[in-house]
GUKEKOL-731453 format. One record per residue (C-alpha): residue in one letter; residue number from 0; x, y, z. Coordinates in Angstrom, 1 decimal, always signed. Each point is the difference from the previous one (the first is absolute). Layout:
! GUKEKOL-731453
<guza=a | kolza=NUM | X=X | Y=Y | Z=Z>
...
//
This chain:
! GUKEKOL-731453
<guza=m | kolza=0 | X=-4.1 | Y=-1.9 | Z=-27.4>
<guza=q | kolza=1 | X=-3.5 | Y=-1.8 | Z=+0.0>
<guza=r | kolza=2 | X=+0.5 | Y=-1.9 | Z=-2.5>
<guza=v | kolza=3 | X=+3.0 | Y=-2.0 | Z=+0.8>
<guza=l | kolza=4 | X=-1.7 | Y=-1.0 | Z=+3.1>
<guza=e | kolza=5 | X=-3.2 | Y=-0.9 | Z=-0.9>
<guza=a | kolza=6 | X=+2.2 | Y=-2.3 | Z=-2.8>
<guza=g | kolza=7 | X=+1.0 | Y=-1.2 | Z=+3.6>
<guza=d | kolza=8 | X=+4.5 | Y=+1.3 | Z=-0.8>
<guza=t | kolza=9 | X=+0.6 | Y=-0.2 | Z=+3.3>
<guza=d | kolza=10 | X=+4.0 | Y=+1.2 | Z=-0.6>
<guza=a | kolza=11 | X=-1.0 | Y=+3.0 | Z=-3.0>
<guza=a | kolza=12 | X=-2.6 | Y=+1.1 | Z=+2.7>
<guza=l | kolza=13 | X=+2.9 | Y=+0.2 | Z=+2.3>
<guza=h | kolza=14 | X=+2.7 | Y=+1.6 | Z=-2.1>
<guza=l | kolza=15 | X=-2.8 | Y=+2.5 | Z=-0.7>
<guza=l | kolza=16 | X=-1.4 | Y=+0.7 | Z=+3.0>
<guza=n | kolza=17 | X=+3.9 | Y=+0.9 | Z=+0.8>
<guza=r | kolza=18 | X=+0.0 | Y=+2.0 | Z=-2.2>
<guza=v | kolza=19 | X=-2.7 | Y=+2.0 | Z=+0.4>
<guza=l | kolza=20 | X=+1.5 | Y=+0.5 | Z=+4.4>
<guza=k | kolza=21 | X=+2.9 | Y=+1.4 | Z=-1.6>
<guza=i | kolza=22 | X=-1.6 | Y=+1.9 | Z=-1.9>
<guza=l | kolza=23 | X=-2.3 | Y=+1.6 | Z=+2.3>
<guza=k | kolza=24 | X=+2.9 | Y=+0.6 | Z=+2.2>
<guza=t | kolza=25 | X=+1.5 | Y=+2.0 | Z=-2.2>
<guza=l | kolza=26 | X=-3.0 | Y=+1.9 | Z=+0.5>
<guza=v | kolza=27 | X=-0.4 | Y=+0.3 | Z=+3.7>
<guza=a | kolza=28 | X=+4.2 | Y=+0.8 | Z=-0.2>
<guza=q | kolza=29 | X=-0.6 | Y=+3.5 | Z=-2.0>
<guza=v | kolza=30 | X=-2.1 | Y=+1.8 | Z=+2.4>
<guza=d | kolza=31 | X=+3.5 | Y=+0.1 | Z=+2.0>
<guza=v | kolza=32 | X=+0.8 | Y=+2.2 | Z=-2.6>
<guza=l | kolza=33 | X=-3.3 | Y=+2.3 | Z=+0.4>
<guza=e | kolza=34 | X=+0.5 | Y=-0.3 | Z=+3.3>
<guza=t | kolza=35 | X=+3.0 | Y=+2.4 | Z=-0.2>
<guza=m | kolza=36 | X=-1.8 | Y=+3.9 | Z=-0.5>
<guza=t | kolza=37 | X=-1.0 | Y=+2.0 | Z=+2.6>
<guza=p | kolza=38 | X=-4.3 | Y=+0.9 | Z=+0.4>
<guza=l | kolza=39 | X=+2.0 | Y=+3.5 | Z=-2.6>
<guza=q | kolza=40 | X=+1.9 | Y=-2.1 | Z=-2.2>
<guza=f | kolza=41 | X=-3.1 | Y=-2.0 | Z=-0.3>
<guza=l | kolza=42 | X=-2.5 | Y=+2.7 | Z=+0.2>
<guza=s | kolza=43 | X=+1.9 | Y=+2.3 | Z=-2.4>
<guza=f | kolza=44 | X=-0.8 | Y=-2.1 | Z=-2.7>
<guza=r | kolza=45 | X=-3.5 | Y=-1.2 | Z=+1.2>
<guza=g | kolza=46 | X=-1.8 | Y=+2.6 | Z=-1.9>
<guza=r | kolza=47 | X=+0.9 | Y=-1.2 | Z=-3.6>
<guza=l | kolza=48 | X=-1.4 | Y=-3.5 | Z=+0.7>
<guza=e | kolza=49 | X=-3.7 | Y=+2.3 | Z=+0.0>
<guza=s | kolza=50 | X=-2.7 | Y=-3.0 | Z=+0.2>
<guza=a | kolza=51 | X=+2.8 | Y=-3.2 | Z=-0.6>
<guza=s | kolza=52 | X=-0.6 | Y=-2.9 | Z=+2.8>
<guza=g | kolza=53 | X=+1.0 | Y=-3.6 | Z=+0.2>
<guza=f | kolza=54 | X=-4.1 | Y=+0.2 | Z=+0.0>
<guza=q | kolza=55 | X=+0.6 | Y=-0.2 | Z=-4.0>
<guza=s | kolza=56 | X=+1.8 | Y=-2.3 | Z=+0.1>
<guza=a | kolza=57 | X=-0.8 | Y=-2.9 | Z=-2.3>
<guza=q | kolza=58 | X=+2.1 | Y=-2.1 | Z=-0.5>
<guza=f | kolza=59 | X=+0.3 | Y=-0.9 | Z=+4.0>
<guza=r | kolza=60 | X=-3.7 | Y=+0.1 | Z=+0.2>
<guza=e | kolza=61 | X=+0.1 | Y=-2.8 | Z=-3.3>
<guza=i | kolza=62 | X=+3.1 | Y=-1.8 | Z=+2.9>
<guza=e | kolza=63 | X=-2.3 | Y=-0.3 | Z=+3.2>
<guza=a | kolza=64 | X=-3.2 | Y=-0.6 | Z=-2.4>
<guza=v | kolza=65 | X=+2.1 | Y=-2.9 | Z=-0.7>
<guza=l | kolza=66 | X=+0.7 | Y=-1.0 | Z=+3.5>
<guza=g | kolza=67 | X=-2.9 | Y=-0.1 | Z=+0.7>
<guza=s | kolza=68 | X=-2.2 | Y=+3.6 | Z=+0.6>
<guza=r | kolza=69 | X=-2.6 | Y=+0.3 | Z=-1.2>
<guza=a | kolza=70 | X=-1.1 | Y=+4.1 | Z=+1.4>
<guza=a | kolza=71 | X=-2.6 | Y=+1.9 | Z=-2.6>
<guza=s | kolza=72 | X=+2.5 | Y=+3.7 | Z=+0.8>
<guza=a | kolza=73 | X=+3.1 | Y=-1.2 | Z=-2.0>
<guza=v | kolza=74 | X=-1.7 | Y=-0.5 | Z=-3.0>
<guza=k | kolza=75 | X=-2.1 | Y=+3.8 | Z=+0.9>
<guza=a | kolza=76 | X=+3.4 | Y=+1.7 | Z=+0.9>
<guza=h | kolza=77 | X=+0.6 | Y=-0.4 | Z=-3.5>
<guza=p | kolza=78 | X=-2.2 | Y=+1.2 | Z=-3.4>
<guza=r | kolza=79 | X=-1.1 | Y=-1.9 | Z=-2.6>
<guza=g | kolza=80 | X=+2.7 | Y=-1.8 | Z=-2.3>
<guza=p | kolza=81 | X=+2.4 | Y=-2.9 | Z=-0.2>
<guza=a | kolza=82 | X=+1.1 | Y=+0.5 | Z=+3.5>
<guza=r | kolza=83 | X=-3.0 | Y=-0.2 | Z=+1.3>
<guza=d | kolza=84 | X=-1.1 | Y=-2.5 | Z=-1.8>
<guza=r | kolza=85 | X=+3.2 | Y=-2.1 | Z=+0.5>
<guza=i | kolza=86 | X=-1.0 | Y=+0.5 | Z=+3.9>
<guza=v | kolza=87 | X=-3.6 | Y=-1.1 | Z=-1.2>
<guza=a | kolza=88 | X=+1.0 | Y=-3.1 | Z=-1.8>
<guza=a | kolza=89 | X=+2.9 | Y=-1.5 | Z=+3.2>
<guza=q | kolza=90 | X=-2.9 | Y=+0.7 | Z=+2.8>
<guza=s | kolza=91 | X=-1.8 | Y=-2.2 | Z=-2.4>
<guza=r | kolza=92 | X=+2.0 | Y=-2.6 | Z=+0.0>
<guza=p | kolza=93 | X=+1.3 | Y=-3.0 | Z=+2.8>
<guza=s | kolza=94 | X=+2.5 | Y=+1.3 | Z=+2.1>
<guza=l | kolza=95 | X=+3.4 | Y=-1.2 | Z=+0.6>
<guza=w | kolza=96 | X=-1.6 | Y=-1.8 | Z=+3.1>
<guza=s | kolza=97 | X=-2.3 | Y=-1.5 | Z=-2.5>
<guza=s | kolza=98 | X=+2.9 | Y=-1.5 | Z=-1.6>
<guza=f | kolza=99 | X=+1.9 | Y=-1.3 | Z=+2.4>
<guza=l | kolza=100 | X=-3.3 | Y=-1.6 | Z=+1.6>
<guza=r | kolza=101 | X=-0.3 | Y=-2.1 | Z=-2.9>
<guza=y | kolza=102 | X=+3.0 | Y=-0.3 | Z=+0.3>
<guza=l | kolza=103 | X=-0.2 | Y=-2.3 | Z=+2.5>
<guza=a | kolza=104 | X=-3.1 | Y=-1.2 | Z=-1.1>
<guza=g | kolza=105 | X=+2.5 | Y=-1.0 | Z=-2.7>
<guza=r | kolza=106 | X=+1.7 | Y=-2.1 | Z=+2.7>
<guza=g | kolza=107 | X=-2.5 | Y=-1.7 | Z=+2.2>
<guza=h | kolza=108 | X=-1.2 | Y=+2.2 | Z=+2.2>
<guza=p | kolza=109 | X=-3.6 | Y=+0.5 | Z=+0.5>
<guza=v | kolza=110 | X=-0.5 | Y=+3.6 | Z=-0.5>
<guza=p | kolza=111 | X=-3.6 | Y=+0.1 | Z=+0.2>
<guza=a | kolza=112 | X=-1.9 | Y=+0.1 | Z=-3.7>
<guza=a | kolza=113 | X=-2.0 | Y=+3.0 | Z=+1.3>
<guza=v | kolza=114 | X=+2.7 | Y=+2.2 | Z=+0.9>
<guza=l | kolza=115 | X=+2.1 | Y=-1.0 | Z=-3.4>
<guza=g | kolza=116 | X=-3.2 | Y=+0.7 | Z=-1.9>
<guza=r | kolza=117 | X=-0.2 | Y=+3.4 | Z=+1.3>
<guza=d | kolza=118 | X=-0.9 | Y=+3.0 | Z=-1.4>
<guza=p | kolza=119 | X=+3.0 | Y=+1.6 | Z=-1.1>
<guza=a | kolza=120 | X=-1.2 | Y=+3.4 | Z=+0.4>
<guza=l | kolza=121 | X=-0.2 | Y=-0.2 | Z=+3.8>
<guza=a | kolza=122 | X=+3.1 | Y=+1.3 | Z=+1.9>
<guza=t | kolza=123 | X=+1.6 | Y=-3.6 | Z=+1.6>
<guza=v | kolza=124 | X=-1.3 | Y=-0.2 | Z=+4.0>
<guza=a | kolza=125 | X=+1.9 | Y=-2.3 | Z=+2.6>
<guza=d | kolza=126 | X=-1.6 | Y=-3.2 | Z=+0.1>
<guza=a | kolza=127 | X=-0.7 | Y=-2.7 | Z=+2.5>
<guza=d | kolza=128 | X=-0.3 | Y=-3.6 | Z=-2.1>
<guza=v | kolza=129 | X=+3.5 | Y=+1.9 | Z=-2.8>
<guza=q | kolza=130 | X=+1.6 | Y=+0.5 | Z=+3.6>
<guza=d | kolza=131 | X=-0.6 | Y=-3.6 | Z=+1.0>
<guza=v | kolza=132 | X=+1.6 | Y=-1.2 | Z=-3.8>
<guza=l | kolza=133 | X=+2.7 | Y=+2.3 | Z=+0.4>
<guza=v | kolza=134 | X=+1.3 | Y=-1.1 | Z=+3.9>
<guza=a | kolza=135 | X=+0.6 | Y=-3.4 | Z=-1.8>
<guza=v | kolza=136 | X=+1.6 | Y=+1.1 | Z=-3.1>
<guza=y | kolza=137 | X=+2.3 | Y=+1.1 | Z=+2.4>
<guza=r | kolza=138 | X=+0.2 | Y=-3.5 | Z=+1.9>
<guza=r | kolza=139 | X=+0.1 | Y=-2.2 | Z=-2.8>
<guza=d | kolza=140 | X=+1.4 | Y=+0.8 | Z=-3.6>
<guza=a | kolza=141 | X=+3.5 | Y=+2.4 | Z=+0.6>
<guza=d | kolza=142 | X=-0.3 | Y=+1.9 | Z=-3.6>
<guza=a | kolza=143 | X=-3.4 | Y=+1.6 | Z=+0.6>
<guza=a | kolza=144 | X=+1.0 | Y=+1.3 | Z=+2.6>
<guza=l | kolza=145 | X=+2.5 | Y=+1.1 | Z=-1.1>
<guza=v | kolza=146 | X=-1.7 | Y=+2.3 | Z=-2.9>
<guza=s | kolza=147 | X=-2.1 | Y=+0.8 | Z=+2.7>
<guza=e | kolza=148 | X=+2.6 | Y=+1.2 | Z=+3.1>
<guza=r | kolza=149 | X=+1.4 | Y=+2.0 | Z=-3.7>
<guza=l | kolza=150 | X=-4.0 | Y=+1.7 | Z=-0.5>
<guza=v | kolza=151 | X=+0.8 | Y=+1.0 | Z=+3.8>
<guza=d | kolza=152 | X=+2.6 | Y=+1.6 | Z=-0.6>
<guza=l | kolza=153 | X=-0.9 | Y=+2.1 | Z=-2.7>
<guza=d | kolza=154 | X=-3.1 | Y=+1.0 | Z=+1.5>
<guza=e | kolza=155 | X=+2.3 | Y=+1.4 | Z=+2.9>
<guza=g | kolza=156 | X=+2.1 | Y=+1.6 | Z=-2.7>
<guza=i | kolza=157 | X=-3.7 | Y=+2.4 | Z=-0.5>
<guza=q | kolza=158 | X=-0.5 | Y=+1.2 | Z=+3.2>
<guza=e | kolza=159 | X=+3.0 | Y=+0.6 | Z=+1.0>
<guza=w | kolza=160 | X=+0.1 | Y=+2.3 | Z=-3.8>
<guza=r | kolza=161 | X=-2.8 | Y=+1.2 | Z=+1.6>
<guza=y | kolza=162 | X=+1.2 | Y=+0.8 | Z=+3.2>
<guza=r | kolza=163 | X=+3.3 | Y=+1.5 | Z=-1.3>
<guza=h | kolza=164 | X=-2.3 | Y=+2.1 | Z=-2.3>
<guza=v | kolza=165 | X=-1.9 | Y=+1.3 | Z=+3.2>
<guza=k | kolza=166 | X=+2.9 | Y=+0.7 | Z=+1.7>
<guza=m | kolza=167 | X=+1.3 | Y=+2.5 | Z=-2.6>
<guza=v | kolza=168 | X=-2.9 | Y=+2.0 | Z=-0.6>
<guza=e | kolza=169 | X=-0.8 | Y=-0.1 | Z=+3.0>
<guza=r | kolza=170 | X=+3.7 | Y=+2.1 | Z=+0.8>
<guza=t | kolza=171 | X=+0.0 | Y=+1.9 | Z=-2.9>
<guza=i | kolza=172 | X=-3.4 | Y=+1.4 | Z=+0.0>
<guza=g | kolza=173 | X=-1.3 | Y=-0.5 | Z=+3.5>
<guza=t | kolza=174 | X=-3.7 | Y=-0.4 | Z=+0.2>
<guza=k | kolza=175 | X=-1.1 | Y=+2.0 | Z=-2.9>
<guza=p | kolza=176 | X=-2.1 | Y=-1.7 | Z=-2.7>
<guza=g | kolza=177 | X=+1.8 | Y=-1.9 | Z=-3.3>
<guza=t | kolza=178 | X=+0.3 | Y=+1.7 | Z=-3.0>
<guza=g | kolza=179 | X=-3.1 | Y=-2.0 | Z=-1.0>
<guza=g | kolza=180 | X=-2.2 | Y=+1.2 | Z=+2.0>
<guza=s | kolza=181 | X=-0.1 | Y=-3.2 | Z=+2.4>
<guza=s | kolza=182 | X=+0.2 | Y=+0.9 | Z=+4.2>
<guza=g | kolza=183 | X=+4.0 | Y=-0.9 | Z=-0.9>
<guza=v | kolza=184 | X=+1.4 | Y=-1.7 | Z=+3.1>
<guza=g | kolza=185 | X=-2.5 | Y=-0.6 | Z=+1.6>
<guza=y | kolza=186 | X=-2.0 | Y=-2.3 | Z=-3.2>
<guza=l | kolza=187 | X=+3.9 | Y=-2.1 | Z=-0.6>
<guza=r | kolza=188 | X=-0.2 | Y=-1.5 | Z=+3.7>
<guza=a | kolza=189 | X=-3.2 | Y=-0.9 | Z=-1.1>
<guza=t | kolza=190 | X=+0.8 | Y=-2.1 | Z=-2.0>
<guza=l | kolza=191 | X=+3.5 | Y=-0.9 | Z=+2.4>
<guza=f | kolza=192 | X=-0.6 | Y=-4.4 | Z=+2.0>
<guza=q | kolza=193 | X=-2.4 | Y=-0.6 | Z=-3.5>
<guza=p | kolza=194 | X=+1.2 | Y=-3.1 | Z=-1.1>
<guza=v | kolza=195 | X=+0.1 | Y=-2.0 | Z=-3.7>
<guza=f | kolza=196 | X=-0.7 | Y=-3.4 | Z=+1.3>
<guza=p | kolza=197 | X=-1.5 | Y=-0.3 | Z=+2.9>
<guza=d | kolza=198 | X=-0.2 | Y=-2.9 | Z=+0.7>
<guza=l | kolza=199 | X=+3.3 | Y=-0.8 | Z=-0.6>
<guza=w | kolza=200 | X=+1.0 | Y=+1.8 | Z=+3.2>
<guza=e | kolza=201 | X=-2.9 | Y=-1.2 | Z=+1.8>
<guza=i | kolza=202 | X=+1.2 | Y=-3.4 | Z=+0.5>
<guza=r | kolza=203 | X=+3.2 | Y=+1.0 | Z=+1.9>
<guza=s | kolza=204 | X=-1.1 | Y=-0.3 | Z=+3.1>
<guza=r | kolza=205 | X=-1.1 | Y=-3.8 | Z=-1.1>
<guza=l | kolza=206 | X=+2.8 | Y=-1.7 | Z=-1.5>
//
């Protein structure tokens, strides 16, 4: 996906993003199955999970890093080894958002050089100058605006997954601690409504 974006291939980027969105929708739909369990049914086998937790999902942490997350806690949750190395590597590489900004620059949009040259180890943050560029993109570049909207769909899908996950945990274990030693629902609630691509949301009121 990132290579396709940086190569400026709009059609291929849209195709891949649409595929990712289908996968994400399938993932979110799995929560419907899990929510058929009552709290007592879940508790009947919860003990077998021991310390197993979403904290241990190296693949999900790697996906978060690809999208732009640079949380040190994501690394610390894993013992030294290949899984942890993949997360560290992903947090050290330019994110999907960085590749998108390079895509825009390749189409002639004046993305600030300081943004393009930003340390990839830093997390994605909202940037007023980037928002100015995005407003112009939406008004003058229909193809790039369409890619932007697919990224919004991706961001919304990630947030939807987090919300459904929180509600599933809340209805099965309430406010009990999580299996991995976290505060459970309290921790998961703290992850809600944190956009992956904040600039794409900030410009909504300016369009």
